[in-house]
LOKE-151087 format. One record per atom (N, C-alpha, C, O): residue number from 1; atom name; x, y, z; residue in one letter. Coordinates in steps of 0.1 Angstrom, whole numbers, padded with zeros to 4 digits, always signed. Each point is the difference from the previous one (the first is absolute). Layout:
// residues N
resi/name/c1/c2/c3/resn
NUM/CA/X/Y/Z/a
...
//
This chain:
// residues 115
resi/name/c1/c2/c3/resn
1/N/-0071/-0002/-0073/s
1/CA/-0006/-0009/+0006/s
1/C/-0009/-0009/-0005/s
1/O/-0005/+0007/-0009/s
2/N/+0000/-0019/+0008/i
2/CA/-0008/-0010/-0004/i
2/C/-0010/-0001/+0006/i
2/O/-0001/+0002/+0012/i
3/N/-0011/-0006/-0019/a
3/CA/-0013/-0003/+0002/a
3/C/+0000/-0015/-0001/a
3/O/-0004/-0006/-0010/a
4/N/+0007/+0000/+0023/v
4/CA/+0002/-0019/-0002/v
4/C/-0008/-0006/-0009/v
4/O/+0005/-0008/-0008/v
5/N/-0018/+0011/+0006/r
5/CA/-0012/-0008/-0007/r
5/C/+0005/+0002/-0015/r
5/O/+0002/-0010/-0007/r
6/N/-0001/+0022/+0003/e
6/CA/+0002/+0005/-0013/e
6/C/+0016/+0002/-0004/e
6/O/+0002/+0008/-0009/e
7/N/+0006/-0013/+0015/c
7/CA/+0012/+0004/-0004/c
7/C/+0007/-0008/-0014/c
7/O/+0002/-0012/+0003/c
8/N/+0002/+0016/-0015/e
8/CA/+0005/-0006/-0011/e
8/C/+0011/-0010/+0005/e
8/O/+0000/-0010/-0006/e
9/N/+0008/+0012/+0017/l
9/CA/+0011/-0010/+0004/l
9/C/-0003/-0012/+0002/l
9/O/+0008/-0009/-0003/l
10/N/-0020/+0006/+0009/f
10/CA/-0005/-0011/-0001/f
10/C/-0006/-0009/-0013/f
10/O/-0006/-0011/+0001/f
11/N/+0010/+0017/-0011/e
11/CA/-0011/-0006/-0008/e
11/C/+0013/+0004/-0013/e
11/O/+0007/+0010/-0001/e
12/N/-0010/-0026/-0011/n
12/CA/+0005/+0001/-0011/n
12/C/-0009/-0001/-0009/n
12/O/-0007/-0010/+0000/n
13/N/+0005/+0019/-0010/k
13/CA/-0012/-0001/-0008/k
13/C/+0003/-0006/-0014/k
13/O/-0008/-0004/-0009/k
14/N/+0022/+0003/+0009/a
14/CA/+0007/-0007/-0012/a
14/C/-0003/-0016/-0001/a
14/O/+0001/-0006/-0011/a
15/N/-0006/-0004/+0027/i
15/CA/+0000/-0011/+0003/i
15/C/-0017/+0000/+0004/i
15/O/-0006/-0010/+0001/i
16/N/+0000/+0024/-0001/k
16/CA/-0009/-0004/+0008/k
16/C/-0004/-0005/+0013/k
16/O/-0011/-0006/+0002/k
17/N/+0021/+0010/+0008/r
17/CA/-0001/-0007/+0009/r
17/C/+0004/+0011/+0012/r
17/O/+0010/+0007/-0002/r
18/N/-0018/-0007/+0013/k
18/CA/+0000/+0011/+0011/k
18/C/-0001/-0007/+0013/k
18/O/-0008/-0009/+0002/k
19/N/+0015/+0012/+0007/l
19/CA/+0003/-0003/+0014/l
19/C/-0014/+0004/+0008/l
19/O/-0007/+0011/+0001/l
20/N/+0006/-0023/+0004/r
20/CA/-0013/+0002/+0010/r
20/C/-0001/+0010/+0009/r
20/O/+0011/+0005/+0003/r
21/N/-0024/+0001/+0003/p
21/CA/+0001/+0013/+0007/p
21/C/+0007/-0004/+0012/p
21/O/+0008/+0007/+0007/p
22/N/-0012/-0020/-0005/e
22/CA/+0006/-0002/+0015/e
22/C/+0015/-0005/+0001/e
22/O/+0007/-0001/+0010/e
23/N/-0003/+0000/-0022/a
23/CA/+0016/-0004/+0000/a
23/C/+0006/+0015/+0000/a
23/O/+0008/+0002/+0009/a
24/N/-0013/+0009/-0018/a
24/CA/+0004/+0011/-0003/a
24/C/-0001/+0009/+0017/a
24/O/+0005/+0010/+0002/a
25/N/-0010/-0017/+0004/q
25/CA/-0003/+0009/+0012/q
25/C/+0012/-0006/+0011/q
25/O/+0005/+0007/+0009/q
26/N/-0002/-0021/-0011/l
26/CA/+0008/-0007/+0006/l
26/C/+0019/+0006/-0003/l
26/O/+0010/-0001/+0008/l
27/N/-0010/+0005/-0018/v
27/CA/+0012/+0006/-0008/v
27/C/+0001/+0012/+0008/v
27/O/+0010/+0000/+0007/v
28/N/-0020/+0011/-0008/v
28/CA/+0001/+0011/+0003/v
28/C/-0002/+0004/+0019/v
28/O/+0001/+0010/+0007/v
29/N/-0005/-0022/-0005/d
29/CA/+0001/-0004/+0016/d
29/C/+0015/-0002/+0007/d
29/O/+0004/+0003/+0012/d
30/N/+0002/-0007/-0021/s
30/CA/+0015/-0004/+0002/s
30/C/+0006/+0013/-0003/s
30/O/+0004/+0007/+0009/s
31/N/-0004/-0004/-0018/l
31/CA/+0007/+0014/-0003/l
31/C/-0002/+0010/+0012/l
31/O/+0010/+0007/+0004/l
32/N/-0021/-0006/+0000/v
32/CA/-0002/+0011/+0014/v
32/C/+0004/-0008/+0013/v
32/O/+0005/+0006/+0009/v
33/N/-0007/-0019/-0008/a
33/CA/+0010/-0005/+0012/a
33/C/+0015/+0004/-0002/a
33/O/+0006/+0005/+0009/a
34/N/+0002/-0009/-0025/t
34/CA/+0012/+0004/+0006/t
34/C/+0004/+0012/+0000/t
34/O/+0012/+0001/+0005/t
35/N/-0019/+0012/-0010/g
35/CA/-0002/+0014/+0004/g
35/C/+0003/+0007/-0015/g
35/O/+0002/+0012/-0003/g
36/N/-0004/-0025/-0005/h
36/CA/-0001/+0006/-0014/h
36/C/-0008/+0006/-0004/h
36/O/+0002/+0007/-0010/h
37/N/-0019/-0008/+0017/g
37/CA/-0012/+0008/-0009/g
37/C/-0002/+0009/+0017/g
37/O/+0008/+0000/+0009/g
38/N/-0019/+0006/-0010/e
38/CA/-0011/+0003/+0010/e
38/C/-0011/+0005/-0006/e
38/O/+0000/+0007/-0011/e
39/N/-0013/-0010/+0018/w
39/CA/-0009/+0002/-0005/w
39/C/-0006/+0013/+0000/w
39/O/+0001/+0006/+0010/w
40/N/-0006/-0001/-0020/e
40/CA/-0009/+0013/+0001/e
40/C/-0011/+0002/+0005/e
40/O/-0004/+0011/+0004/e
41/N/-0004/-0023/-0005/d
41/CA/-0016/-0002/+0008/d
41/C/+0000/-0009/+0010/d
41/O/+0010/-0007/+0002/d
42/N/-0020/+0007/+0004/e
42/CA/-0003/-0012/+0010/e
42/C/-0004/-0011/-0005/e
42/O/+0003/-0011/+0005/e
43/N/-0011/+0013/-0019/g
43/CA/-0009/-0012/-0004/g
43/C/+0013/-0009/-0008/g
43/O/-0003/-0009/-0007/g
44/N/+0017/+0012/+0009/k
44/CA/+0009/-0006/-0006/k
44/C/-0001/+0000/-0016/k
44/O/+0006/-0009/-0005/k
45/N/-0013/+0018/-0005/t
45/CA/+0000/-0001/-0013/t
45/C/+0010/+0010/-0008/t
45/O/+0000/+0001/-0012/t
46/N/+0008/+0005/+0021/r
46/CA/+0011/+0010/-0007/r
46/C/+0010/-0003/+0008/r
46/O/-0002/+0000/+0012/r
47/N/+0018/-0003/-0018/c
47/CA/+0009/+0001/+0011/c
47/C/+0009/+0002/-0013/c
47/O/+0001/-0003/-0012/c
48/N/+0008/+0011/+0023/r
48/CA/+0010/+0012/-0006/r
48/C/+0015/-0011/+0001/r
48/O/+0005/-0003/+0011/r
49/N/+0001/-0001/-0023/i
49/CA/+0011/-0003/-0001/i
49/C/+0016/+0004/-0001/i
49/O/+0005/+0007/-0009/i
50/N/+0002/-0011/+0020/f
50/CA/+0013/+0007/+0006/f
50/C/+0009/-0009/-0009/f
50/O/-0003/-0012/+0000/f
51/N/+0014/+0015/-0009/w
51/CA/+0010/-0007/-0005/w
51/C/+0009/-0004/+0008/w
51/O/+0003/-0011/+0000/w
52/N/+0002/+0021/+0011/k
52/CA/+0006/-0001/+0015/k
52/C/-0008/+0004/+0010/k
52/O/-0007/+0010/-0003/k
53/N/+0006/-0016/+0014/t
53/CA/-0004/+0001/+0010/t
53/C/+0002/+0012/+0005/t
53/O/+0010/+0007/-0001/t
54/N/-0024/-0001/+0010/p
54/CA/+0001/+0011/+0009/p
54/C/+0013/-0001/+0010/p
54/O/+0004/+0011/+0003/p
55/N/+0002/-0021/+0002/k
55/CA/+0010/-0003/+0006/k
55/C/+0012/+0004/-0006/k
55/O/+0008/+0008/+0005/k
56/N/-0006/-0013/-0017/e
56/CA/+0014/+0001/-0010/e
56/C/+0000/+0015/+0000/e
56/O/+0009/+0006/+0006/e
57/N/-0019/+0001/-0015/w
57/CA/-0004/+0014/-0002/w
57/C/+0004/+0006/+0018/w
57/O/+0009/+0008/+0001/w
58/N/-0013/-0010/+0007/a
58/CA/+0003/+0008/+0008/a
58/C/+0014/-0001/+0006/a
58/O/+0005/+0010/+0005/a
59/N/+0004/-0022/-0005/s
59/CA/+0012/-0003/+0000/s
59/C/+0006/+0012/-0006/s
59/O/+0007/+0008/+0006/s
60/N/-0011/-0009/-0022/m
60/CA/+0010/+0008/-0010/m
60/C/-0001/+0017/+0008/m
60/O/+0010/+0007/+0003/m
61/N/-0022/-0005/-0001/l
61/CA/-0005/+0014/+0002/l
61/C/+0010/+0002/+0015/l
61/O/+0006/+0011/+0002/l
62/N/-0004/-0020/+0006/y
62/CA/+0001/+0003/+0010/y
62/C/+0019/+0002/+0003/y
62/O/+0006/+0006/+0008/y
63/N/-0001/-0013/-0019/e
63/CA/+0016/-0002/+0000/e
63/C/+0001/+0013/-0011/e
63/O/+0012/+0003/-0001/e
64/N/-0020/+0004/-0006/y
64/CA/+0002/+0010/-0005/y
64/C/-0001/+0015/+0007/y
64/O/+0007/+0010/-0002/y
65/N/-0016/-0013/+0010/v
65/CA/+0002/+0010/+0009/v
65/C/+0008/+0002/+0011/v
65/O/+0003/+0011/+0004/v
66/N/+0003/-0024/+0000/r
66/CA/+0013/+0001/+0009/r
66/C/+0012/+0002/-0004/r
66/O/+0008/+0005/+0007/r
67/N/-0006/-0009/-0023/q
67/CA/+0011/+0004/-0007/q
67/C/-0002/+0014/-0003/q
67/O/+0010/+0006/-0003/q
68/N/-0020/-0001/+0002/n
68/CA/+0001/+0016/-0005/n
68/C/+0002/+0008/+0015/n
68/O/+0004/+0012/+0000/n
69/N/-0006/-0018/+0012/d
69/CA/-0002/+0008/+0013/d
69/C/-0010/+0011/+0003/d
69/O/+0001/+0011/+0005/d
70/N/-0013/-0020/-0009/m
70/CA/-0014/+0005/+0000/m
70/C/-0007/-0008/+0015/m
70/O/-0010/+0005/+0004/m
71/N/+0014/-0011/+0001/l
71/CA/-0004/-0007/+0011/l
71/C/-0005/+0012/+0011/l
71/O/+0009/+0008/+0003/l
72/N/-0022/-0007/+0001/g
72/CA/-0002/+0009/+0009/g
72/C/-0004/+0013/-0006/g
72/O/-0002/+0010/+0008/g
73/N/-0001/-0009/-0019/t
73/CA/-0003/+0014/-0009/t
73/C/-0014/-0003/-0006/t
73/O/-0004/-0012/+0002/t
74/N/-0003/+0022/-0009/d
74/CA/-0010/+0001/-0007/d
74/C/+0000/-0005/-0012/d
74/O/+0002/+0007/-0010/d
75/N/-0004/-0019/+0008/v
75/CA/+0000/-0005/-0013/v
75/C/-0015/-0003/-0010/v
75/O/-0006/-0010/+0002/v
76/N/+0002/+0018/-0010/t
76/CA/-0008/-0003/-0010/t
76/C/-0005/-0014/-0006/t
76/O/+0007/-0010/+0000/t
77/N/-0020/+0008/-0006/v
77/CA/-0001/-0010/-0008/v
77/C/+0006/+0006/-0013/v
77/O/+0009/-0006/-0006/v
78/N/-0012/+0017/+0001/y
78/CA/+0006/+0005/-0011/y
78/C/+0018/+0001/+0001/y
78/O/+0007/-0001/-0010/y
79/N/-0002/+0001/+0021/d
79/CA/+0017/-0001/+0000/d
79/C/+0001/-0014/-0004/d
79/O/+0010/-0004/-0006/d
80/N/-0019/-0002/+0008/l
80/CA/+0007/-0020/+0002/l
80/C/-0007/+0000/-0013/l
80/O/-0001/-0012/-0002/l
81/N/-0003/+0017/-0006/h
81/CA/-0006/-0006/-0012/h
81/C/-0002/+0009/-0012/h
81/O/-0003/-0005/-0010/h
82/N/+0006/+0019/+0011/s
82/CA/+0003/+0009/-0014/s
82/C/+0009/+0010/+0001/s
82/O/+0001/+0008/-0010/s
83/N/+0006/-0008/+0018/s
83/CA/+0011/+0011/+0001/s
83/C/+0008/-0003/-0009/s
83/O/-0001/-0011/-0006/s
84/N/+0011/+0020/+0002/e
84/CA/+0012/-0001/-0008/e
84/C/+0011/-0009/+0007/e
84/O/+0009/-0005/-0006/e
85/N/-0012/+0002/+0024/d
85/CA/+0016/-0004/+0006/d
85/C/-0007/-0011/-0003/d
85/O/+0011/-0006/-0002/d
86/N/-0020/-0002/+0001/v
86/CA/-0002/-0014/-0002/v
86/C/+0000/-0004/-0012/v
86/O/-0003/-0012/+0001/v
87/N/+0005/+0016/-0013/e
87/CA/-0001/-0005/-0016/e
87/C/+0007/-0011/-0001/e
87/O/-0005/-0009/-0006/e
88/N/+0019/+0005/+0014/d
88/CA/+0004/-0014/-0002/d
88/C/-0001/-0010/+0011/d
88/O/+0008/-0009/+0003/d
89/N/-0018/+0013/+0003/q
89/CA/-0004/-0012/+0007/q
89/C/-0011/-0007/-0002/q
89/O/-0009/+0005/-0006/q
90/N/+0008/-0019/+0011/p
90/CA/-0009/-0010/-0008/p
90/C/-0017/+0004/+0005/p
90/O/-0010/-0005/-0005/p
91/N/+0011/+0013/+0014/f
91/CA/-0017/+0007/+0004/f
91/C/-0003/+0013/-0007/f
91/O/-0011/+0006/+0001/f
92/N/+0024/-0002/-0010/a
92/CA/-0008/+0013/-0004/a
92/C/-0011/-0002/-0014/a
92/O/+0000/-0008/-0010/a
93/N/-0008/+0017/+0013/r
93/CA/-0012/+0001/-0009/r
93/C/-0008/-0012/+0003/r
93/O/-0008/-0003/-0008/r
94/N/+0009/-0004/+0017/l
94/CA/-0008/-0014/+0004/l
94/C/-0013/+0007/+0004/l
94/O/-0001/+0010/+0007/l
95/N/-0010/-0017/-0011/d
95/CA/-0014/+0003/+0003/d
95/C/-0002/+0000/+0015/d
95/O/+0006/-0008/+0008/d
96/N/-0016/+0018/-0004/e
96/CA/+0000/+0004/+0011/e
96/C/-0005/-0012/+0014/e
96/O/+0004/+0000/+0012/e
97/N/-0013/-0009/-0018/a
97/CA/+0000/-0009/+0006/a
97/C/+0009/-0005/+0012/a
97/O/+0000/+0002/+0012/a
98/N/+0009/-0009/-0025/p
98/CA/+0010/-0009/+0005/p
98/C/+0010/+0007/+0013/p
98/O/+0004/-0007/+0010/p
99/N/-0001/+0020/-0013/v
99/CA/+0006/+0012/+0010/v
99/C/-0009/+0000/+0012/v
99/O/+0004/-0003/+0011/v
100/N/-0015/+0005/-0015/k
100/CA/-0007/+0002/+0014/k
100/C/+0002/-0014/+0008/k
100/O/+0005/-0001/+0011/k
101/N/-0009/-0011/-0019/a
101/CA/+0000/-0009/+0007/a
101/C/+0015/-0007/+0008/a
101/O/+0001/-0008/+0010/a
102/N/+0006/+0014/-0016/a
102/CA/+0016/-0003/+0008/a
102/C/-0001/+0008/+0008/a
102/O/+0003/-0004/+0011/a
103/N/-0008/+0018/-0010/l
103/CA/+0001/+0008/+0011/l
103/C/-0008/-0005/+0011/l
103/O/+0005/+0002/+0011/l
104/N/-0018/-0009/-0010/r
104/CA/-0006/-0005/+0008/r
104/C/+0007/-0013/+0008/r
104/O/-0004/-0004/+0010/r
105/N/+0014/-0001/-0017/v
105/CA/+0008/-0010/+0004/v
105/C/+0008/+0007/+0009/v
105/O/+0001/-0005/+0011/v
106/N/+0006/+0016/-0014/l
106/CA/+0009/+0007/+0006/l
106/C/-0008/+0005/+0015/l
106/O/+0005/-0001/+0011/l
107/N/-0015/+0007/-0013/d
107/CA/-0008/+0005/+0014/d
107/C/-0004/-0010/+0006/d
107/O/-0006/+0004/+0010/d
108/N/+0006/-0019/-0011/e
108/CA/-0001/-0012/+0009/e
108/C/+0013/+0002/+0004/e
108/O/+0000/+0009/+0009/e
109/N/+0014/-0012/-0012/v
109/CA/+0007/-0001/+0006/v
109/C/+0008/+0011/+0009/v
109/O/+0008/-0003/+0009/v
110/N/-0012/+0016/-0013/w
110/CA/+0005/+0010/+0009/w
110/C/-0015/+0006/+0001/w
110/O/-0002/+0007/-0009/w
111/N/-0008/-0007/+0016/p
111/CA/-0012/+0006/-0001/p
111/C/+0004/+0012/+0013/p
111/O/-0010/+0008/+0002/p
112/N/+0019/-0006/+0004/e
112/CA/-0001/+0013/+0008/e
112/C/+0007/+0009/-0014/e
112/O/-0001/+0012/+0004/e
113/N/+0004/-0012/-0012/n
113/CA/+0004/+0008/-0010/n
113/C/-0013/+0001/-0011/n
113/O/-0001/+0010/-0006/n
114/N/-0007/-0019/+0004/a
114/CA/-0011/+0004/-0005/a
114/C/-0004/+0015/-0001/a
114/O/+0000/+0006/+0011/a
115/N/-0003/+0003/-0022/s
115/CA/-0008/+0013/+0004/s
115/C/-0015/-0003/-0008/s
115/O/-0009/+0009/+0000/s
//
């Protein structure tokens, strides 16, 4: 995650230039709007950035579960994140936050299956 007003991504020390805080906020707002970020606080000062959107991760997770005949079974975050069975998957060892965000997307699509 990044602290919007203190993020080194918005500063080039070699040429002594820094993006104005308002412009940095617009960049991060855009990331959130496209699904590539989510605010960690109500004041919009900290944002978790995703290199793939939760919807993209959800699609991969769903496809993995479907291909492995796991639909309708109990699957834990650990099963999808850290088990030996997923070592060759793109979501293996992924930080838990994107996995949980993807699961929230799936809960929205199939709320009757949410636990």
